[in-house]
FIBA-578680 format. One record per residue: x, y, z of N, C-alpha, C, O in turn. Coordinates in Angstrom, 3 decimals, padded with zeros to 6 digits. Layout:
N
+----------+----------+----------+----------+----------+----------+----------+----------+----------+----------+----------+----------+
|      n_u |      n_v |      n_w |     ca_u |     ca_v |     ca_w |      c_u |      c_v |      c_w |      o_u |      o_v |      o_w |
+----------+----------+----------+----------+----------+----------+----------+----------+----------+----------+----------+----------+
|        X |        Y |        Z |        X |        Y |        Z |        X |        Y |        Z |        X |        Y |        Z |
...
+----------+----------+----------+----------+----------+----------+----------+----------+----------+----------+----------+----------+
END
This chain:
174
+----------+----------+----------+----------+----------+----------+----------+----------+----------+----------+----------+----------+
|      n_u |      n_v |      n_w |     ca_u |     ca_v |     ca_w |      c_u |      c_v |      c_w |      o_u |      o_v |      o_w |
+----------+----------+----------+----------+----------+----------+----------+----------+----------+----------+----------+----------+
| -038.128 |  082.508 |  035.098 | -037.967 |  083.102 |  036.558 | -038.155 |  083.995 |  036.615 | -037.891 |  084.788 |  035.712 |
| -038.783 |  084.349 |  037.868 | -038.950 |  085.664 |  038.084 | -037.870 |  086.156 |  039.517 | -037.584 |  085.400 |  040.445 |
| -037.450 |  087.467 |  039.384 | -036.434 |  087.789 |  040.212 | -037.060 |  089.040 |  041.101 | -037.567 |  089.892 |  040.372 |
| -037.119 |  089.273 |  042.217 | -037.858 |  090.296 |  042.614 | -036.601 |  090.999 |  043.428 | -035.758 |  090.482 |  044.161 |
| -036.794 |  092.380 |  043.021 | -035.758 |  092.979 |  043.965 | -036.682 |  094.346 |  044.125 | -037.811 |  094.564 |  043.685 |
| -035.812 |  095.181 |  044.903 | -036.702 |  096.320 |  045.370 | -037.169 |  097.231 |  044.072 | -038.121 |  098.002 |  044.191 |
| -036.459 |  097.103 |  042.849 | -036.911 |  097.986 |  042.022 | -038.235 |  097.431 |  040.957 | -038.771 |  098.130 |  040.097 |
| -038.578 |  095.994 |  041.282 | -039.624 |  095.379 |  040.652 | -039.352 |  093.851 |  040.450 | -038.510 |  093.219 |  041.087 |
| -040.102 |  093.381 |  039.564 | -039.807 |  091.836 |  039.245 | -039.543 |  092.026 |  037.738 | -040.068 |  092.827 |  036.965 |
| -038.424 |  090.916 |  037.470 | -037.769 |  090.925 |  036.078 | -038.407 |  089.192 |  035.712 | -038.360 |  088.231 |  036.479 |
| -038.841 |  089.223 |  034.643 | -039.125 |  087.704 |  034.238 | -037.968 |  087.257 |  033.334 | -037.478 |  087.930 |  032.427 |
| -037.608 |  086.038 |  033.711 | -036.693 |  085.260 |  032.600 | -037.016 |  084.151 |  031.981 | -037.458 |  083.315 |  032.769 |
| -036.982 |  083.845 |  031.028 | -037.999 |  082.465 |  030.175 | -038.092 |  081.062 |  031.128 | -038.902 |  080.249 |  030.684 |
| -037.397 |  080.655 |  032.355 | -037.538 |  079.438 |  032.789 | -039.144 |  079.602 |  033.978 | -038.955 |  080.438 |  034.862 |
| -040.059 |  079.157 |  034.008 | -041.195 |  079.401 |  034.534 | -041.658 |  078.177 |  035.948 | -042.494 |  078.472 |  036.803 |
| -040.920 |  076.852 |  035.914 | -041.508 |  076.174 |  037.054 | -041.357 |  076.857 |  038.381 | -042.066 |  076.642 |  039.363 |
| -040.232 |  077.808 |  038.297 | -039.730 |  078.536 |  039.572 | -039.887 |  079.999 |  039.896 | -039.649 |  080.820 |  039.010 |
| -040.173 |  080.293 |  040.795 | -040.515 |  081.658 |  041.427 | -039.333 |  082.008 |  042.148 | -038.968 |  081.107 |  042.904 |
| -038.472 |  083.244 |  042.154 | -037.618 |  083.521 |  042.696 | -037.936 |  085.145 |  043.653 | -038.322 |  086.169 |  043.089 |
| -037.681 |  085.046 |  045.069 | -037.914 |  086.375 |  045.253 | -036.584 |  086.782 |  046.270 | -036.068 |  085.893 |  046.948 |
| -036.138 |  088.010 |  046.314 | -035.341 |  088.511 |  047.010 | -034.068 |  089.210 |  046.740 | -034.091 |  090.436 |  046.632 |
| -032.785 |  088.455 |  046.602 | -031.371 |  088.957 |  046.301 | -030.799 |  090.016 |  046.862 | -030.108 |  090.806 |  046.219 |
| -031.100 |  090.147 |  048.421 | -030.676 |  090.711 |  049.525 | -029.835 |  089.708 |  050.221 | -030.166 |  088.527 |  050.119 |
| -028.840 |  090.011 |  050.881 | -028.381 |  089.262 |  052.263 | -029.224 |  089.806 |  053.453 | -029.356 |  089.108 |  054.459 |
| -029.719 |  090.865 |  053.376 | -030.283 |  091.336 |  054.808 | -031.897 |  090.879 |  054.398 | -032.429 |  090.901 |  053.289 |
| -032.346 |  090.546 |  055.448 | -034.109 |  090.292 |  055.569 | -034.944 |  091.410 |  055.111 | -034.788 |  092.598 |  055.395 |
| -035.916 |  090.846 |  054.315 | -036.644 |  091.714 |  053.403 | -037.974 |  091.135 |  053.988 | -038.066 |  090.071 |  054.601 |
| -039.068 |  092.073 |  053.680 | -040.630 |  091.963 |  053.895 | -041.119 |  091.509 |  053.035 | -040.808 |  091.949 |  051.928 |
| -042.072 |  090.467 |  053.124 | -042.730 |  089.621 |  052.169 | -043.622 |  090.680 |  051.425 | -044.111 |  091.389 |  052.305 |
| -043.933 |  090.984 |  050.514 | -044.826 |  091.727 |  049.423 | -046.262 |  090.946 |  049.145 | -046.276 |  089.716 |  049.104 |
| -047.365 |  091.659 |  048.972 | -048.394 |  090.586 |  048.713 | -048.093 |  089.676 |  047.539 | -048.297 |  088.462 |  047.551 |
| -047.495 |  090.496 |  046.330 | -046.977 |  089.406 |  045.314 | -046.235 |  088.183 |  045.973 | -046.449 |  087.025 |  045.614 |
| -045.513 |  088.464 |  046.780 | -044.643 |  087.244 |  047.337 | -045.610 |  086.345 |  047.726 | -045.714 |  085.238 |  047.197 |
| -046.485 |  086.824 |  048.804 | -047.531 |  086.105 |  049.054 | -048.446 |  084.881 |  048.132 | -048.649 |  083.671 |  048.228 |
| -048.826 |  085.946 |  047.247 | -049.708 |  085.326 |  046.074 | -048.810 |  084.241 |  045.194 | -049.340 |  083.346 |  044.536 |
| -047.592 |  084.415 |  045.262 | -046.796 |  083.463 |  044.286 | -046.747 |  082.330 |  045.335 | -046.809 |  081.244 |  044.759 |
| -046.662 |  082.217 |  046.606 | -046.434 |  081.405 |  047.375 | -047.633 |  080.395 |  047.424 | -047.570 |  079.177 |  047.255 |
| -048.703 |  081.137 |  047.685 | -050.225 |  080.429 |  047.514 | -050.287 |  079.505 |  046.500 | -050.779 |  078.383 |  046.618 |
| -049.639 |  080.104 |  045.192 | -049.762 |  079.557 |  043.996 | -049.014 |  078.325 |  044.095 | -049.326 |  077.307 |  043.478 |
| -048.096 |  078.415 |  044.820 | -046.908 |  077.066 |  044.888 | -047.527 |  075.931 |  045.679 | -047.481 |  074.736 |  045.387 |
| -047.997 |  076.381 |  046.517 | -048.755 |  075.551 |  047.507 | -049.974 |  074.986 |  047.416 | -050.404 |  073.949 |  047.921 |
| -050.565 |  075.915 |  046.601 | -052.033 |  075.458 |  046.492 | -052.879 |  075.639 |  047.398 | -053.628 |  074.686 |  047.617 |
| -053.028 |  076.684 |  048.089 | -053.775 |  077.025 |  049.324 | -054.008 |  078.364 |  049.372 | -053.098 |  078.990 |  048.829 |
| -054.736 |  078.932 |  049.741 | -054.987 |  080.592 |  049.932 | -054.609 |  080.712 |  051.386 | -054.745 |  079.787 |  052.187 |
| -054.181 |  081.771 |  051.651 | -053.513 |  082.285 |  052.878 | -054.579 |  083.151 |  053.215 | -055.369 |  083.736 |  052.474 |
| -054.430 |  083.139 |  055.056 | -055.325 |  084.037 |  055.718 | -054.395 |  085.015 |  055.992 | -053.526 |  084.661 |  056.788 |
| -054.306 |  086.320 |  055.503 | -053.515 |  087.300 |  056.010 | -053.885 |  088.599 |  056.732 | -055.052 |  088.985 |  056.677 |
| -053.082 |  089.206 |  057.318 | -053.469 |  090.930 |  057.527 | -052.217 |  091.686 |  057.274 | -051.288 |  091.150 |  056.670 |
| -052.154 |  092.824 |  057.678 | -050.949 |  093.721 |  057.383 | -049.574 |  093.145 |  057.590 | -048.714 |  093.267 |  056.717 |
| -049.343 |  092.511 |  058.739 | -048.376 |  091.661 |  059.305 | -047.785 |  090.441 |  059.320 | -046.622 |  090.185 |  059.629 |
| -048.811 |  089.553 |  058.902 | -048.482 |  088.198 |  058.863 | -049.809 |  087.567 |  057.768 | -050.908 |  088.027 |  057.458 |
| -049.046 |  086.261 |  057.386 | -049.959 |  085.406 |  056.345 | -049.954 |  083.998 |  056.966 | -048.899 |  083.563 |  057.427 |
| -051.209 |  083.180 |  057.007 | -051.085 |  081.906 |  057.434 | -051.590 |  081.049 |  056.609 | -052.686 |  081.230 |  056.077 |
| -050.756 |  079.879 |  056.377 | -050.984 |  078.716 |  055.449 | -051.574 |  077.754 |  056.012 | -051.168 |  077.520 |  057.151 |
| -052.490 |  077.026 |  055.581 | -052.972 |  075.822 |  056.593 | -052.987 |  074.469 |  055.664 | -053.978 |  074.113 |  055.027 |
| -052.020 |  073.931 |  055.680 | -051.471 |  072.430 |  054.831 | -052.050 |  071.249 |  055.136 | -052.199 |  070.909 |  056.310 |
| -052.411 |  070.548 |  054.184 | -052.953 |  069.266 |  054.990 | -052.790 |  068.240 |  053.594 | -053.001 |  068.636 |  052.448 |
| -052.383 |  066.894 |  053.944 | -052.351 |  065.850 |  053.052 | -053.210 |  064.796 |  053.818 | -052.965 |  064.175 |  054.853 |
| -054.333 |  064.787 |  052.959 | -055.602 |  063.729 |  053.753 | -054.953 |  062.066 |  053.472 | -055.142 |  061.079 |  054.182 |
| -054.230 |  062.151 |  052.329 | -053.694 |  060.638 |  052.210 | -052.643 |  060.022 |  053.219 | -052.513 |  058.824 |  053.474 |
| -051.948 |  061.033 |  053.720 | -051.339 |  060.751 |  054.971 | -051.319 |  061.188 |  055.964 | -050.443 |  060.896 |  056.778 |
| -052.297 |  062.043 |  056.212 | -052.639 |  062.206 |  057.482 | -051.936 |  063.755 |  058.146 | -052.317 |  064.325 |  059.168 |
| -050.791 |  064.201 |  057.193 | -050.176 |  065.313 |  057.760 | -051.024 |  066.318 |  057.804 | -052.070 |  066.344 |  057.155 |
| -050.526 |  067.458 |  058.780 | -050.995 |  068.692 |  058.685 | -050.238 |  069.629 |  059.508 | -050.093 |  069.533 |  060.727 |
| -049.668 |  070.732 |  058.597 | -048.701 |  071.626 |  058.939 | -049.104 |  073.124 |  059.020 | -049.865 |  073.225 |  058.058 |
| -049.045 |  074.221 |  059.546 | -048.966 |  075.455 |  059.584 | -048.014 |  076.242 |  059.108 | -047.004 |  076.277 |  059.811 |
| -048.001 |  076.993 |  057.982 | -046.966 |  077.683 |  058.085 | -047.647 |  079.368 |  058.310 | -048.754 |  079.817 |  058.011 |
| -046.519 |  079.975 |  058.923 | -046.808 |  081.466 |  058.968 | -045.622 |  082.621 |  058.681 | -044.508 |  082.526 |  059.195 |
| -045.905 |  083.428 |  058.030 | -044.881 |  084.268 |  057.484 | -045.267 |  085.683 |  058.310 | -046.277 |  086.357 |  058.108 |
| -044.344 |  085.927 |  059.163 | -044.353 |  087.591 |  059.454 | -043.582 |  088.535 |  058.763 | -042.372 |  088.671 |  058.943 |
| -044.229 |  089.167 |  058.004 | -043.666 |  090.242 |  057.038 | -042.627 |  090.899 |  057.668 | -041.500 |  090.675 |  057.226 |
| -042.731 |  091.561 |  058.480 | -041.620 |  092.452 |  058.896 | -041.814 |  092.389 |  060.614 | -042.891 |  092.717 |  061.111 |
| -040.880 |  092.022 |  061.298 | -040.965 |  092.310 |  062.549 | -039.630 |  093.241 |  063.345 | -038.439 |  092.931 |  063.369 |
| -040.360 |  094.578 |  064.020 | -039.311 |  095.237 |  063.917 | -039.131 |  095.099 |  065.585 | -039.984 |  094.787 |  066.416 |
| -037.665 |  095.453 |  065.781 | -036.974 |  095.540 |  067.036 | -035.357 |  096.087 |  067.185 | -034.462 |  095.764 |  066.405 |
| -035.240 |  096.725 |  068.020 | -033.779 |  096.971 |  068.275 | -032.781 |  096.196 |  068.304 | -032.965 |  095.070 |  068.767 |
| -031.801 |  096.470 |  067.950 | -030.786 |  095.618 |  068.281 | -030.267 |  094.272 |  067.446 | -029.496 |  093.438 |  067.920 |
| -030.768 |  094.232 |  066.280 | -030.491 |  093.523 |  065.110 | -029.079 |  093.585 |  064.469 | -028.570 |  094.699 |  064.347 |
| -028.455 |  092.573 |  064.082 | -027.290 |  092.917 |  063.281 | -027.444 |  093.621 |  061.917 | -026.675 |  094.437 |  061.409 |
| -028.778 |  093.056 |  061.364 | -028.884 |  093.139 |  060.044 | -029.909 |  094.694 |  059.949 | -030.367 |  095.027 |  058.855 |
| -030.141 |  095.428 |  061.045 | -031.068 |  096.718 |  060.555 | -031.941 |  096.480 |  061.871 | -031.679 |  095.812 |  062.872 |
| -033.005 |  097.202 |  061.563 | -033.949 |  097.473 |  062.805 | -035.196 |  096.028 |  062.635 | -035.862 |  095.616 |  063.585 |
| -035.257 |  095.531 |  061.387 | -036.602 |  094.701 |  061.427 | -035.982 |  093.297 |  060.699 | -034.992 |  093.269 |  059.968 |
| -036.776 |  092.208 |  061.069 | -036.497 |  090.594 |  060.755 | -037.797 |  090.381 |  060.031 | -038.760 |  091.128 |  060.200 |
| -037.804 |  089.409 |  059.268 | -038.901 |  088.544 |  058.706 | -038.569 |  086.999 |  059.401 | -037.487 |  086.468 |  059.651 |
| -039.918 |  086.538 |  059.593 | -039.845 |  085.329 |  060.326 | -040.745 |  084.257 |  059.336 | -041.792 |  084.587 |  058.778 |
| -040.134 |  082.952 |  059.244 | -040.890 |  081.935 |  058.434 | -040.902 |  080.928 |  059.445 | -039.841 |  080.390 |  059.763 |
| -042.197 |  080.547 |  060.094 | -042.322 |  079.603 |  060.972 | -043.376 |  078.538 |  060.686 | -044.492 |  078.772 |  060.223 |
| -042.886 |  077.329 |  061.018 | -044.150 |  075.841 |  060.850 | -044.179 |  075.423 |  061.801 | -043.210 |  075.229 |  062.536 |
| -045.646 |  075.110 |  062.081 | -046.384 |  074.395 |  063.529 | -046.711 |  072.990 |  063.001 | -047.561 |  073.043 |  062.112 |
| -046.334 |  071.890 |  063.255 | -046.726 |  070.646 |  063.110 | -047.052 |  069.965 |  064.359 | -046.673 |  070.411 |  065.442 |
| -047.697 |  068.968 |  064.250 | -048.078 |  068.078 |  065.647 | -047.044 |  068.162 |  066.653 | -047.303 |  068.591 |  067.777 |
| -045.942 |  067.796 |  066.335 | -044.859 |  067.440 |  067.520 | -043.669 |  068.286 |  066.946 | -042.553 |  067.764 |  066.949 |
| -043.840 |  069.639 |  066.422 | -042.529 |  070.277 |  066.024 | -043.048 |  071.715 |  065.651 | -044.160 |  072.045 |  065.241 |
| -041.813 |  072.558 |  065.936 | -041.952 |  073.909 |  065.815 | -040.770 |  074.350 |  065.228 | -039.718 |  074.154 |  065.837 |
| -040.762 |  074.992 |  063.998 | -039.445 |  075.316 |  063.315 | -039.826 |  076.662 |  062.844 | -040.925 |  077.056 |  062.452 |
| -038.549 |  077.380 |  062.974 | -038.453 |  078.845 |  062.565 | -037.056 |  079.143 |  061.954 | -035.958 |  078.703 |  062.295 |
| -037.481 |  080.257 |  060.671 | -036.193 |  080.393 |  060.158 | -036.335 |  082.141 |  060.459 | -037.348 |  082.782 |  060.180 |
| -035.176 |  082.685 |  061.042 | -035.283 |  084.154 |  061.117 | -034.532 |  084.623 |  060.081 | -033.719 |  083.989 |  059.409 |
| -034.921 |  086.032 |  059.968 | -034.092 |  086.659 |  058.981 | -034.072 |  086.074 |  057.783 | -032.966 |  085.849 |  057.292 |
| -034.931 |  085.807 |  057.259 | -035.016 |  085.260 |  055.730 | -034.837 |  086.240 |  054.669 | -035.437 |  087.308 |  054.546 |
| -033.909 |  085.730 |  053.894 | -033.336 |  086.761 |  053.075 | -034.212 |  086.638 |  051.469 | -034.212 |  087.468 |  050.561 |
| -034.814 |  085.492 |  051.523 | -035.702 |  085.060 |  050.293 | -036.229 |  083.923 |  050.048 | -036.186 |  083.130 |  050.988 |
| -036.759 |  083.542 |  049.013 | -037.505 |  082.039 |  048.837 | -037.178 |  081.913 |  047.044 | -036.929 |  082.728 |  046.156 |
| -037.352 |  080.330 |  047.125 | -037.982 |  079.908 |  045.828 | -038.606 |  078.802 |  045.796 | -038.346 |  077.789 |  046.446 |
| -039.613 |  079.002 |  044.886 | -040.919 |  077.902 |  044.814 | -041.021 |  077.403 |  043.431 | -040.659 |  078.057 |  042.453 |
| -041.488 |  076.312 |  043.389 | -041.573 |  075.500 |  042.280 | -042.715 |  075.096 |  042.332 | -042.980 |  074.487 |  043.368 |
| -043.825 |  075.235 |  041.324 | -045.089 |  074.879 |  041.031 | -045.071 |  073.118 |  040.843 | -045.862 |  072.409 |  041.465 |
| -044.082 |  072.586 |  039.926 | -043.674 |  071.636 |  039.279 | -043.684 |  070.803 |  040.724 | -044.578 |  069.973 |  040.885 |
| -042.656 |  071.025 |  041.823 | -042.336 |  070.206 |  042.830 | -043.477 |  070.294 |  044.002 | -043.589 |  069.400 |  044.842 |
| -044.218 |  071.323 |  043.981 | -045.086 |  071.551 |  044.936 | -044.262 |  072.143 |  046.420 | -044.509 |  071.719 |  047.549 |
| -043.610 |  072.829 |  046.206 | -042.535 |  073.380 |  047.476 | -041.906 |  074.727 |  047.194 | -041.715 |  075.239 |  046.091 |
| -041.668 |  075.123 |  048.185 | -041.211 |  076.498 |  048.616 | -039.762 |  076.531 |  049.576 | -039.966 |  076.116 |  050.717 |
| -038.807 |  076.817 |  049.389 | -037.544 |  076.983 |  049.971 | -037.480 |  078.286 |  050.452 | -037.276 |  079.235 |  049.696 |
| -037.638 |  078.406 |  051.657 | -037.408 |  079.792 |  052.478 | -035.563 |  080.005 |  052.902 | -034.952 |  079.273 |  053.681 |
| -035.117 |  080.903 |  052.329 | -033.545 |  081.010 |  052.820 | -033.402 |  082.105 |  053.572 | -034.134 |  083.092 |  053.494 |
| -032.049 |  081.918 |  054.653 | -031.703 |  082.873 |  055.297 | -030.043 |  082.993 |  054.902 | -029.509 |  082.100 |  055.559 |
| -029.412 |  083.427 |  054.425 | -028.036 |  083.619 |  054.109 | -027.244 |  084.973 |  055.158 | -027.608 |  086.115 |  055.439 |
| -026.269 |  084.313 |  055.446 | -025.331 |  085.221 |  055.944 | -023.895 |  084.700 |  055.855 | -023.572 |  083.568 |  056.216 |
| -023.033 |  085.643 |  055.330 | -021.515 |  085.135 |  054.711 | -021.674 |  083.938 |  053.994 | -022.332 |  083.780 |  052.965 |
| -020.850 |  082.894 |  054.778 | -020.765 |  081.762 |  054.012 | -021.738 |  080.446 |  054.269 | -021.621 |  079.354 |  053.714 |
| -022.780 |  080.850 |  055.304 | -023.442 |  079.971 |  055.603 | -025.156 |  080.132 |  054.998 | -025.752 |  081.208 |  055.052 |
| -025.733 |  078.937 |  054.469 | -026.837 |  079.245 |  054.210 | -027.910 |  078.242 |  055.164 | -027.524 |  077.146 |  055.571 |
| -029.293 |  078.767 |  055.457 | -030.095 |  078.283 |  056.332 | -031.273 |  077.963 |  055.254 | -031.486 |  078.747 |  054.329 |
| -032.021 |  076.774 |  055.423 | -033.205 |  076.344 |  054.724 | -034.441 |  075.680 |  055.285 | -034.451 |  074.596 |  055.868 |
| -035.394 |  076.392 |  055.061 | -036.801 |  075.858 |  055.362 | -037.650 |  075.165 |  054.282 | -038.243 |  076.025 |  053.632 |
| -037.889 |  074.066 |  053.906 | -038.432 |  073.392 |  052.752 | -040.102 |  073.242 |  053.252 | -040.415 |  072.491 |  054.176 |
| -041.091 |  074.062 |  052.506 | -042.339 |  073.610 |  052.687 | -042.742 |  072.989 |  051.672 | -042.325 |  073.385 |  050.583 |
| -043.603 |  071.918 |  051.714 | -043.942 |  070.929 |  050.732 | -045.651 |  071.278 |  050.283 | -046.394 |  071.591 |  051.213 |
| -045.994 |  071.243 |  049.451 | -047.430 |  071.470 |  049.282 | -048.480 |  070.013 |  049.899 | -049.692 |  070.098 |  050.096 |
| -047.776 |  068.951 |  050.079 | -048.479 |  067.839 |  050.824 | -048.096 |  067.709 |  052.456 | -047.972 |  066.647 |  053.066 |
| -047.949 |  068.974 |  052.970 | -047.767 |  069.213 |  054.339 | -046.476 |  068.683 |  054.884 | -046.394 |  068.331 |  056.061 |
| -045.466 |  068.619 |  054.053 | -044.267 |  067.951 |  054.864 | -043.419 |  069.396 |  054.779 | -043.806 |  070.397 |  054.176 |
| -042.187 |  069.262 |  055.520 | -041.331 |  070.263 |  055.805 | -039.966 |  069.490 |  056.305 | -039.831 |  068.455 |  056.957 |
| -038.815 |  070.585 |  055.630 | -037.732 |  069.811 |  056.288 | -036.800 |  071.224 |  056.754 | -037.241 |  072.292 |  056.330 |
| -035.838 |  071.261 |  057.401 | -034.888 |  072.542 |  057.980 | -033.459 |  071.928 |  057.716 | -033.089 |  070.800 |  058.043 |
| -032.778 |  072.830 |  057.102 | -031.130 |  072.603 |  056.699 | -030.679 |  073.934 |  057.478 | -031.017 |  075.018 |  057.001 |
| -029.878 |  073.884 |  058.737 | -029.195 |  074.741 |  058.961 | -027.650 |  074.676 |  059.084 | -027.069 |  073.639 |  059.404 |
| -026.998 |  075.882 |  058.801 | -025.617 |  076.230 |  058.903 | -024.901 |  075.417 |  057.597 | -023.827 |  074.818 |  057.656 |
| -025.684 |  075.534 |  056.524 | -024.927 |  074.590 |  055.254 | -023.863 |  075.702 |  054.857 | -024.144 |  076.891 |  054.704 |
| -022.570 |  075.130 |  054.710 | -021.632 |  075.743 |  054.100 | -021.995 |  076.074 |  052.509 | -022.365 |  075.224 |  051.699 |
| -021.816 |  077.434 |  052.246 | -022.634 |  077.568 |  050.629 | -021.407 |  077.174 |  049.676 | -021.532 |  077.302 |  048.458 |
| -020.354 |  076.747 |  050.178 | -019.453 |  076.082 |  049.064 | -019.925 |  074.801 |  048.593 | -019.759 |  074.451 |  047.425 |
| -020.691 |  073.864 |  049.726 | -021.366 |  072.812 |  049.274 | -022.382 |  072.667 |  048.228 | -022.652 |  071.659 |  047.575 |
| -022.905 |  073.847 |  048.174 | -023.902 |  074.248 |  047.072 | -023.389 |  073.769 |  045.751 | -024.012 |  072.913 |  045.122 |
| -022.337 |  074.261 |  045.332 | -021.769 |  074.136 |  043.905 | -020.946 |  073.124 |  043.901 | -020.219 |  073.232 |  042.913 |
| -020.667 |  072.076 |  044.591 | -019.558 |  070.946 |  044.704 | -020.425 |  069.675 |  044.150 | -021.625 |  069.398 |  044.145 |
| -019.188 |  069.013 |  043.668 | -019.865 |  067.684 |  042.957 | -020.506 |  066.604 |  044.134 | -019.879 |  065.919 |  044.943 |
| -021.746 |  066.693 |  043.958 | -022.786 |  066.099 |  045.112 | -021.832 |  064.496 |  045.034 | -021.413 |  064.152 |  046.138 |
| -021.547 |  063.723 |  044.083 | -021.156 |  062.382 |  044.311 | -019.806 |  062.416 |  045.197 | -019.397 |  061.357 |  045.671 |
| -019.186 |  063.495 |  045.400 | -017.964 |  063.316 |  046.244 | -018.191 |  063.935 |  047.937 | -017.366 |  064.399 |  048.724 |
| -019.220 |  063.774 |  048.028 | -019.749 |  064.209 |  049.453 | -019.784 |  062.987 |  050.296 | -019.688 |  061.891 |  049.743 |
| -019.904 |  063.068 |  051.491 | -020.295 |  061.889 |  052.359 | -021.966 |  061.945 |  052.416 | -022.645 |  062.959 |  052.259 |
| -022.330 |  060.927 |  052.614 | -023.820 |  060.658 |  052.406 | -024.413 |  061.528 |  053.398 | -025.630 |  061.623 |  053.232 |
| -023.940 |  062.229 |  054.423 | -024.579 |  062.821 |  055.455 | -024.764 |  064.537 |  055.241 | -025.282 |  065.340 |  056.017 |
| -024.120 |  064.784 |  053.846 | -024.351 |  066.170 |  053.539 | -024.868 |  066.067 |  052.308 | -024.908 |  067.166 |  051.756 |
| -025.260 |  065.227 |  051.690 | -025.784 |  065.359 |  050.499 | -027.173 |  065.802 |  050.207 | -027.460 |  066.253 |  049.099 |
| -028.174 |  065.669 |  051.308 | -029.406 |  066.025 |  050.980 | -029.667 |  067.485 |  051.280 | -030.540 |  068.122 |  050.690 |
| -028.881 |  067.998 |  052.222 | -028.850 |  069.427 |  052.378 | -028.039 |  070.052 |  051.259 | -028.451 |  071.166 |  050.935 |
| -027.255 |  069.720 |  050.762 | -026.493 |  070.311 |  049.462 | -027.447 |  070.410 |  048.461 | -027.535 |  071.501 |  047.898 |
| -028.329 |  069.327 |  048.048 | -029.002 |  069.189 |  046.975 | -029.978 |  070.085 |  047.109 | -030.222 |  070.889 |  046.210 |
| -030.732 |  070.046 |  048.388 | -031.724 |  070.821 |  048.317 | -031.476 |  072.286 |  048.383 | -032.128 |  073.093 |  047.721 |
| -030.717 |  072.542 |  049.027 | -030.411 |  074.122 |  049.071 | -029.421 |  074.618 |  047.551 | -029.314 |  075.816 |  047.290 |
| -028.826 |  073.657 |  046.745 | -028.278 |  074.005 |  045.866 | -029.022 |  075.007 |  044.584 | -028.397 |  075.739 |  043.817 |
| -030.425 |  074.809 |  044.611 | -031.041 |  075.574 |  043.464 | -031.543 |  076.636 |  044.080 | -032.497 |  077.210 |  043.555 |
| -030.955 |  077.149 |  045.423 | -030.643 |  078.499 |  045.521 | -029.667 |  079.281 |  045.591 | -029.743 |  080.419 |  046.056 |
| -028.453 |  078.660 |  045.053 | -027.260 |  079.330 |  044.791 | -027.270 |  080.543 |  043.761 | -026.779 |  081.638 |  044.035 |
| -027.746 |  080.305 |  042.813 | -027.757 |  081.751 |  041.830 | -028.369 |  082.407 |  042.333 | -028.172 |  083.510 |  041.822 |
| -029.415 |  082.520 |  043.462 | -030.315 |  083.777 |  043.833 | -029.037 |  084.978 |  044.570 | -029.068 |  086.208 |  044.553 |
| -028.282 |  084.307 |  045.004 | -027.013 |  085.002 |  045.647 | -025.890 |  085.321 |  044.930 | -025.175 |  086.136 |  045.514 |
| -025.476 |  084.939 |  043.817 | -024.619 |  085.096 |  042.717 | -023.859 |  086.416 |  042.606 | -022.645 |  086.589 |  042.711 |
| -024.796 |  087.287 |  042.377 | -024.545 |  088.528 |  041.990 | -024.242 |  089.468 |  043.270 | -024.327 |  090.695 |  043.215 |
| -023.933 |  088.853 |  044.259 | -023.887 |  089.749 |  045.662 | -022.542 |  089.551 |  046.122 | -022.085 |  089.982 |  047.181 |
| -021.812 |  088.733 |  045.080 | -020.150 |  088.484 |  045.683 | -020.380 |  087.849 |  046.594 | -019.466 |  087.450 |  047.316 |
+----------+----------+----------+----------+----------+----------+----------+----------+----------+----------+----------+----------+
END
């Protein structure tokens, strides 16, 4: 695992996952973060100083999506400071956006990146798949991430399982 903190990147022996963040406040995506996302999604991004754009397509299914990461959007009046990061997905029939992203986890084995915005006891996750799929899970109670999934109603299982892999990312934040 790789943990990215303001002081640098730390490696720990398990490698299919890449972690970045460990702050409840929004962070600005680094070039190294974007490089890791490129590796996981298997596509090169088009980027400039403020944004990265990933165009994903799956020829077998015909799906196409575009992932845009705005590293740092500066504005006054935000509850967590003067900037936020945005992660957006454009699809033929939808637009999804995660504001105030506090981090991400990526798995090369699964071919997906989960972008997370966590505030208090609530987590929001935007899952982007290498094969041009995406899912959004909003306002998930963080207690559900560590519960026994067999005890949950079927309607809550998918979001709880999908976001449970992010639970340890915030473990040392109390």
